[in-house]
mmCIF file of the C-alpha atoms, coordinates in Angstrom:
data_MODEL
# 
_entry.id   MODEL 
# 
loop_
_atom_site.group_PDB 
_atom_site.id 
_atom_site.type_symbol 
_atom_site.label_atom_id 
_atom_site.label_alt_id 
_atom_site.label_comp_id 
_atom_site.label_asym_id 
_atom_site.label_entity_id 
_atom_site.label_seq_id 
_atom_site.pdbx_PDB_ins_code 
_atom_site.Cartn_x 
_atom_site.Cartn_y 
_atom_site.Cartn_z 
_atom_site.occupancy 
_atom_site.B_iso_or_equiv 
_atom_site.pdbx_formal_charge 
_atom_site.auth_seq_id 
_atom_site.auth_comp_id 
_atom_site.auth_asym_id 
_atom_site.auth_atom_id 
_atom_site.pdbx_PDB_model_num 
ATOM 1  C CA . ILE A 1 1  ? 26.407 39.588 -19.300 1.00 0.00 ? 1  ILE A CA 1 
ATOM 2  C CA . VAL A 1 2  ? 26.666 36.303 -17.447 1.00 0.00 ? 2  VAL A CA 1 
ATOM 3  C CA . ASP A 1 3  ? 24.147 33.873 -18.882 1.00 0.00 ? 3  ASP A CA 1 
ATOM 4  C CA . TRP A 1 4  ? 23.220 30.446 -17.629 1.00 0.00 ? 4  TRP A CA 1 
ATOM 5  C CA . ALA A 1 5  ? 20.922 28.234 -19.676 1.00 0.00 ? 5  ALA A CA 1 
ATOM 6  C CA . SER A 1 6  ? 18.749 30.916 -21.246 1.00 0.00 ? 6  SER A CA 1 
ATOM 7  C CA . THR A 1 7  ? 16.593 29.488 -24.013 1.00 0.00 ? 7  THR A CA 1 
ATOM 8  C CA . ASP A 1 8  ? 15.530 32.696 -25.706 1.00 0.00 ? 8  ASP A CA 1 
ATOM 9  C CA . ASP A 1 9  ? 17.591 35.111 -27.814 1.00 0.00 ? 9  ASP A CA 1 
ATOM 10 C CA . THR A 1 10 ? 19.313 36.750 -24.833 1.00 0.00 ? 10 THR A CA 1 
ATOM 11 C CA . VAL A 1 11 ? 22.844 35.830 -25.913 1.00 0.00 ? 11 VAL A CA 1 
ATOM 12 C CA . ALA A 1 12 ? 22.363 36.854 -29.551 1.00 0.00 ? 12 ALA A CA 1 
ATOM 13 C CA . ILE A 1 13 ? 20.674 40.140 -28.613 1.00 0.00 ? 13 ILE A CA 1 
ATOM 14 C CA . ALA A 1 14 ? 23.369 40.992 -26.080 1.00 0.00 ? 14 ALA A CA 1 
ATOM 15 C CA . ARG A 1 15 ? 26.189 40.236 -28.497 1.00 0.00 ? 15 ARG A CA 1 
ATOM 16 C CA . ALA A 1 16 ? 24.485 42.225 -31.264 1.00 0.00 ? 16 ALA A CA 1 
ATOM 17 C CA . ALA A 1 17 ? 24.355 45.183 -28.868 1.00 0.00 ? 17 ALA A CA 1 
ATOM 18 C CA . GLY A 1 18 ? 28.099 44.870 -28.259 1.00 0.00 ? 18 GLY A CA 1 
ATOM 19 C CA . ALA A 1 19 ? 27.969 43.201 -24.847 1.00 0.00 ? 19 ALA A CA 1 
ATOM 20 C CA . THR A 1 20 ? 30.512 40.684 -23.687 1.00 0.00 ? 20 THR A CA 1 
ATOM 21 C CA . VAL A 1 21 ? 28.672 37.459 -22.894 1.00 0.00 ? 21 VAL A CA 1 
ATOM 22 C CA . ILE A 1 22 ? 29.935 34.795 -20.524 1.00 0.00 ? 22 ILE A CA 1 
ATOM 23 C CA . GLN A 1 23 ? 27.936 31.584 -20.716 1.00 0.00 ? 23 GLN A CA 1 
ATOM 24 C CA . THR A 1 24 ? 28.226 29.272 -17.730 1.00 0.00 ? 24 THR A CA 1 
ATOM 25 C CA . ASP A 1 25 ? 27.562 25.558 -17.615 1.00 0.00 ? 25 ASP A CA 1 
ATOM 26 C CA . ASP A 1 26 ? 26.473 25.435 -13.996 1.00 0.00 ? 26 ASP A CA 1 
ATOM 27 C CA . TRP A 1 27 ? 24.389 27.375 -11.490 1.00 0.00 ? 27 TRP A CA 1 
ATOM 28 C CA . PRO A 1 28 ? 26.450 27.900 -8.342  1.00 0.00 ? 28 PRO A CA 1 
ATOM 29 C CA . GLY A 1 29 ? 23.779 30.117 -6.776  1.00 0.00 ? 29 GLY A CA 1 
ATOM 30 C CA . PHE A 1 30 ? 22.750 33.756 -7.014  1.00 0.00 ? 30 PHE A CA 1 
ATOM 31 C CA . GLY A 1 31 ? 25.692 35.284 -5.135  1.00 0.00 ? 31 GLY A CA 1 
ATOM 32 C CA . PRO A 1 32 ? 28.443 33.238 -6.778  1.00 0.00 ? 32 PRO A CA 1 
ATOM 33 C CA . GLN A 1 33 ? 26.938 33.891 -10.219 1.00 0.00 ? 33 GLN A CA 1 
ATOM 34 C CA . LYS A 1 34 ? 26.937 37.650 -9.548  1.00 0.00 ? 34 LYS A CA 1 
ATOM 35 C CA . ASN A 1 35 ? 30.548 37.357 -8.391  1.00 0.00 ? 35 ASN A CA 1 
ATOM 36 C CA . ARG A 1 36 ? 31.471 35.771 -11.723 1.00 0.00 ? 36 ARG A CA 1 
ATOM 37 C CA . ALA A 1 37 ? 30.264 38.930 -13.430 1.00 0.00 ? 37 ALA A CA 1 
ATOM 38 C CA . VAL A 1 38 ? 32.160 41.136 -10.964 1.00 0.00 ? 38 VAL A CA 1 
ATOM 39 C CA . ASP A 1 39 ? 35.340 39.119 -11.525 1.00 0.00 ? 39 ASP A CA 1 
ATOM 40 C CA . ALA A 1 40 ? 34.993 39.553 -15.302 1.00 0.00 ? 40 ALA A CA 1 
ATOM 41 C CA . ALA A 1 41 ? 34.304 43.296 -15.160 1.00 0.00 ? 41 ALA A CA 1 
ATOM 42 C CA . THR A 1 42 ? 37.005 45.529 -16.610 1.00 0.00 ? 42 THR A CA 1 
ATOM 43 C CA . GLY A 1 43 ? 35.660 49.016 -15.934 1.00 0.00 ? 43 GLY A CA 1 
ATOM 44 C CA . ASP A 1 44 ? 36.077 51.312 -12.962 1.00 0.00 ? 44 ASP A CA 1 
ATOM 45 C CA . TRP A 1 45 ? 32.406 50.983 -11.963 1.00 0.00 ? 45 TRP A CA 1 
ATOM 46 C CA . ILE A 1 46 ? 29.921 48.114 -11.766 1.00 0.00 ? 46 ILE A CA 1 
ATOM 47 C CA . LEU A 1 47 ? 26.153 48.399 -12.034 1.00 0.00 ? 47 LEU A CA 1 
ATOM 48 C CA . SER A 1 48 ? 24.613 45.021 -11.326 1.00 0.00 ? 48 SER A CA 1 
ATOM 49 C CA . LEU A 1 49 ? 21.137 44.485 -12.767 1.00 0.00 ? 49 LEU A CA 1 
ATOM 50 C CA . ASP A 1 50 ? 18.928 41.442 -12.960 1.00 0.00 ? 50 ASP A CA 1 
ATOM 51 C CA . ALA A 1 51 ? 17.102 40.581 -16.180 1.00 0.00 ? 51 ALA A CA 1 
ATOM 52 C CA . ASP A 1 52 ? 13.864 42.111 -14.855 1.00 0.00 ? 52 ASP A CA 1 
ATOM 53 C CA . GLU A 1 53 ? 15.452 45.427 -13.853 1.00 0.00 ? 53 GLU A CA 1 
ATOM 54 C CA . ARG A 1 54 ? 16.040 48.481 -16.005 1.00 0.00 ? 54 ARG A CA 1 
ATOM 55 C CA . VAL A 1 55 ? 17.659 51.887 -15.886 1.00 0.00 ? 55 VAL A CA 1 
ATOM 56 C CA . THR A 1 56 ? 15.379 54.703 -16.995 1.00 0.00 ? 56 THR A CA 1 
ATOM 57 C CA . PRO A 1 57 ? 16.833 57.518 -19.094 1.00 0.00 ? 57 PRO A CA 1 
ATOM 58 C CA . ALA A 1 58 ? 16.503 59.850 -16.092 1.00 0.00 ? 58 ALA A CA 1 
ATOM 59 C CA . LEU A 1 59 ? 18.414 57.449 -13.857 1.00 0.00 ? 59 LEU A CA 1 
ATOM 60 C CA . ARG A 1 60 ? 21.058 56.996 -16.542 1.00 0.00 ? 60 ARG A CA 1 
ATOM 61 C CA . ASP A 1 61 ? 21.578 60.761 -16.674 1.00 0.00 ? 61 ASP A CA 1 
ATOM 62 C CA . GLU A 1 62 ? 21.758 60.973 -12.886 1.00 0.00 ? 62 GLU A CA 1 
ATOM 63 C CA . ILE A 1 63 ? 24.315 58.171 -12.706 1.00 0.00 ? 63 ILE A CA 1 
ATOM 64 C CA . LEU A 1 64 ? 26.453 59.741 -15.425 1.00 0.00 ? 64 LEU A CA 1 
ATOM 65 C CA . GLY A 1 65 ? 26.315 63.078 -13.606 1.00 0.00 ? 65 GLY A CA 1 
ATOM 66 C CA . HIS A 1 66 ? 27.572 61.480 -10.397 1.00 0.00 ? 66 HIS A CA 1 
ATOM 67 C CA . LEU A 1 67 ? 30.357 59.649 -12.198 1.00 0.00 ? 67 LEU A CA 1 
ATOM 68 C CA . LYS A 1 68 ? 31.750 62.965 -13.433 1.00 0.00 ? 68 LYS A CA 1 
ATOM 69 C CA . ARG A 1 69 ? 32.325 64.107 -9.856  1.00 0.00 ? 69 ARG A CA 1 
ATOM 70 C CA . ALA A 1 70 ? 35.878 63.701 -8.559  1.00 0.00 ? 70 ALA A CA 1 
ATOM 71 C CA . ASP A 1 71 ? 34.568 62.692 -5.128  1.00 0.00 ? 71 ASP A CA 1 
ATOM 72 C CA . ALA A 1 72 ? 32.305 59.904 -6.437  1.00 0.00 ? 72 ALA A CA 1 
ATOM 73 C CA . HIS A 1 73 ? 33.121 56.601 -4.771  1.00 0.00 ? 73 HIS A CA 1 
ATOM 74 C CA . ALA A 1 74 ? 29.741 54.860 -4.580  1.00 0.00 ? 74 ALA A CA 1 
ATOM 75 C CA . LEU A 1 75 ? 26.108 55.470 -5.452  1.00 0.00 ? 75 LEU A CA 1 
ATOM 76 C CA . ALA A 1 76 ? 23.008 54.138 -3.724  1.00 0.00 ? 76 ALA A CA 1 
ATOM 77 C CA . LEU A 1 77 ? 19.958 53.550 -5.908  1.00 0.00 ? 77 LEU A CA 1 
ATOM 78 C CA . PRO A 1 78 ? 16.492 53.416 -4.296  1.00 0.00 ? 78 PRO A CA 1 
ATOM 79 C CA . ARG A 1 79 ? 14.752 50.700 -6.309  1.00 0.00 ? 79 ARG A CA 1 
ATOM 80 C CA . LEU A 1 80 ? 11.057 50.939 -7.064  1.00 0.00 ? 80 LEU A CA 1 
ATOM 81 C CA . SER A 1 81 ? 9.533  47.485 -7.418  1.00 0.00 ? 81 SER A CA 1 
ATOM 82 C CA . ALA A 1 82 ? 6.456  46.619 -9.443  1.00 0.00 ? 82 ALA A CA 1 
ATOM 83 C CA . PHE A 1 83 ? 3.958  43.866 -8.756  1.00 0.00 ? 83 PHE A CA 1 
ATOM 84 C CA . CYS A 1 84 ? 1.255  42.934 -11.276 1.00 0.00 ? 84 CYS A CA 1 
ATOM 85 C CA . GLY A 1 85 ? 1.948  46.118 -13.208 1.00 0.00 ? 85 GLY A CA 1 
ATOM 86 C CA . THR A 1 86 ? 1.659  48.432 -10.183 1.00 0.00 ? 86 THR A CA 1 
ATOM 87 C CA . PHE A 1 87 ? 4.549  50.165 -8.440  1.00 0.00 ? 87 PHE A CA 1 
ATOM 88 C CA . VAL A 1 88 ? 4.719  49.268 -4.752  1.00 0.00 ? 88 VAL A CA 1 
ATOM 89 C CA . ARG A 1 89 ? 5.543  52.240 -2.517  1.00 0.00 ? 89 ARG A CA 1 
ATOM 90 C CA . HIS A 1 90 ? 4.498  50.751 0.845   1.00 0.00 ? 90 HIS A CA 1 
ATOM 91 C CA . ALA A 1 91 ? 4.951  47.690 3.086   1.00 0.00 ? 91 ALA A CA 1 
ATOM 92 C CA . GLY A 1 92 ? 8.706  48.193 3.187   1.00 0.00 ? 92 GLY A CA 1 
ATOM 93 C CA . TRP A 1 93 ? 9.092  47.702 -0.577  1.00 0.00 ? 93 TRP A CA 1 
ATOM 94 C CA . TYR A 1 94 ? 10.226 51.261 -1.312  1.00 0.00 ? 94 TYR A CA 1 
ATOM 95 C CA . PRO A 1 95 ? 12.883 52.197 -1.369  1.00 0.00 ? 95 PRO A CA 1 
ATOM 96 C CA . ASP A 1 96 ? 14.204 48.695 -1.824  1.00 0.00 ? 96 ASP A CA 1 
# 
């Protein structure tokens, strides 16, 4: 997890769950901040999520199934966005 200036318990919760936490002192912008996380990654795969995104158990199982395939090189995920508690499946918002 790359964290910049959070004021809640994000860092403590992440560390308690076993995550590596990188705290930054500056905000270089969205892209450069994401690249910091990519540069620090040590695994073969990267799944980049924002704080307001989640992986459902079904998606987790699907991802793990794809990763077991010898020909797996990339995976596209059709995101389903929510607005005011309602999933948006029109106006170009799905798949996002």
